[in-house]
C-alpha positions as CSV (number, residue, x, y, z in Angstrom):
1,X,104.6,141.1,108.2
2,X,106.4,142.6,111.1
3,X,106.6,141.4,114.7
4,X,104.3,144.1,115.9
5,X,101.8,143.0,113.3
6,X,101.9,139.5,114.8
7,X,101.5,140.9,118.3
8,X,98.5,143.0,117.2
9,X,96.9,140.0,115.6
10,X,97.5,137.9,118.7
11,X,96.1,140.6,120.9
12,X,92.9,140.8,118.9
13,X,92.3,137.2,118.0
14,X,93.7,134.8,120.6
15,X,93.2,134.3,124.3
16,X,95.9,135.4,126.7
17,X,97.2,132.5,128.7
18,X,99.2,133.2,131.8
19,X,102.3,131.1,132.7
20,X,101.2,128.7,135.4
21,X,103.2,125.9,137.0
22,X,101.8,123.0,139.0
23,X,104.3,121.3,141.3
24,X,103.3,117.8,142.4
25,X,105.6,116.7,145.2
26,X,104.9,115.1,148.6
27,X,107.7,117.0,150.4
28,X,106.3,120.3,151.8
29,X,109.8,121.8,152.1
30,X,110.3,121.3,148.3
31,X,107.0,123.0,147.6
32,X,107.9,125.9,149.8
33,X,111.4,126.2,148.4
34,X,110.0,126.3,144.8
35,X,107.3,128.8,145.8
36,X,110.0,131.1,147.3
37,X,112.2,130.8,144.2
38,X,109.3,131.8,142.0
39,X,107.8,134.5,144.3
40,X,109.6,137.4,142.6
41,X,108.4,136.3,139.2
42,X,105.2,138.2,139.0
43,X,104.1,136.7,135.7
44,X,104.4,133.1,136.9
45,X,101.5,131.6,138.9
46,X,102.6,128.9,141.2
47,X,100.3,126.0,142.3
48,X,101.4,123.2,144.6
49,X,99.9,119.8,145.2
50,X,101.3,117.7,148.1
51,X,99.0,114.8,147.7
52,X,99.6,112.9,144.4
53,X,96.1,111.3,144.5
54,X,94.7,114.9,144.2
55,X,97.0,115.9,141.3
56,X,94.3,115.6,138.6
57,X,91.8,117.7,140.6
58,X,94.5,120.3,141.2
59,X,95.6,120.3,137.5
60,X,92.0,120.8,136.4
61,X,91.6,123.8,138.6
62,X,95.0,125.3,138.0
63,X,95.1,124.8,134.2
64,X,99.0,124.8,134.2
65,X,101.2,125.6,131.3
66,X,103.8,123.3,132.7
67,X,103.6,120.5,135.3
68,X,106.6,119.6,137.5
69,X,106.3,116.1,139.0
70,X,108.4,114.4,141.6
71,X,109.1,110.8,140.4
72,X,109.4,109.3,143.9
73,X,106.4,109.7,146.2
74,X,104.8,107.4,148.7
75,X,102.2,105.1,147.3
76,X,102.5,106.5,143.8
77,X,104.9,105.6,141.0
78,X,106.0,108.8,139.3
79,X,106.4,107.1,135.9
80,X,102.8,106.0,136.2
81,X,101.8,109.6,136.7
82,X,103.8,110.6,133.7
83,X,101.9,108.0,131.6
84,X,98.6,109.2,133.1
85,X,99.1,112.9,132.3
86,X,100.4,112.1,128.8
87,X,97.5,109.9,128.0
88,X,94.9,112.4,129.3
89,X,92.9,114.4,126.7
90,X,93.2,117.5,128.8
91,X,96.9,117.4,129.7
92,X,98.7,115.4,127.0
93,X,100.1,118.6,125.4
94,X,101.1,120.3,128.7
95,X,104.8,120.1,129.1
96,X,105.9,117.8,132.0
97,X,109.2,118.3,133.9
98,X,110.1,115.4,136.1
99,X,112.1,115.9,139.3
100,X,114.3,113.6,141.2
101,X,116.9,114.0,144.0
102,X,119.8,112.8,141.9
103,X,120.9,112.1,138.3
104,X,119.7,108.7,137.2
105,X,120.2,108.1,133.5
106,X,117.9,105.0,133.2
107,X,115.1,106.7,135.1
108,X,115.5,109.8,132.9
109,X,115.4,107.7,129.8
110,X,112.2,106.0,130.9
111,X,110.5,109.2,131.8
112,X,111.4,110.9,128.5
113,X,110.2,107.7,126.6
114,X,106.8,108.0,128.4
115,X,106.4,111.6,127.3
116,X,108.1,113.8,129.9
117,X,109.6,116.9,128.3
118,X,112.4,117.5,130.7
119,X,114.2,116.1,133.7
120,X,115.6,118.2,136.6
121,X,117.5,117.4,139.7
122,X,115.8,119.0,142.7
123,X,116.2,121.6,143.9
124,X,117.3,123.5,140.8
125,X,118.8,127.0,141.1
126,X,116.4,129.9,140.5
127,X,117.8,130.9,137.1
128,X,117.5,127.4,135.7
129,X,114.1,126.8,137.2
130,X,112.6,130.1,135.8
131,X,114.3,129.5,132.4
132,X,112.9,126.0,132.0
133,X,109.4,127.0,133.2
134,X,109.3,130.0,130.8
135,X,110.7,127.9,127.9
136,X,108.3,125.0,128.2
137,X,105.3,127.3,129.0
138,X,105.9,129.7,126.1
139,X,106.1,126.8,123.7
140,X,102.8,125.4,125.1
141,X,101.1,128.8,125.1
142,X,102.1,129.5,121.5
143,X,100.8,126.2,120.4
144,X,97.5,126.8,122.1
145,X,97.2,130.2,120.6
146,X,98.2,129.0,117.2
147,X,95.5,126.3,117.3
148,X,92.9,128.8,118.5
149,X,93.8,131.2,115.6
150,X,93.6,128.3,113.1
151,X,90.2,127.4,114.3
152,X,89.0,131.0,114.1
153,X,90.4,131.3,110.6
154,X,88.7,128.1,109.5
155,X,85.4,129.3,110.9
156,X,85.7,132.4,108.8
157,X,86.1,130.4,105.6
158,X,83.2,130.4,103.2
159,X,82.4,127.6,100.7
160,X,84.8,129.1,98.2
161,X,87.7,128.2,100.6
162,X,88.6,131.9,100.9
163,X,88.3,133.8,104.1
164,X,85.4,136.1,104.6
165,X,87.5,138.5,106.6
166,X,91.2,137.7,106.8
167,X,92.3,141.2,106.0
168,X,94.4,141.2,109.1
169,X,96.7,138.8,107.3
170,X,97.5,141.3,104.5
């Protein structure tokens, strides 16, 4: 099977999912700086949430492929938000990149232990920011598409265990 065959199968049988990032950070200037850094990336949809208590609502509407979360915000413990997103049925598989103003090994260790996928010092340069968003989003998107394809294949299976129409796999 060649790569173009895989692309043809994916095009026909799985849902296209756009790269979508949700930044949760109480500092408006950080949100604007990130928006500007990503503005030339036409395939990345940027969503920003300034109020951490509205993060879940925003995540539900945005359906992000990666969440970027500031660890220090007024009235909210960032590590608690990491736990929340990673225990949520809807968002536990969505990659979570935590942000903080400086390198803090113990905080990084705690965030990763709670389920964060990555840790970045803010503000990252554009090349690093885009690379990490793409890397984490692509892994998430491929997993979602794989799971969708598996479910479709299973629904095609008859009682004999063989696919009724899996000729595209030949």
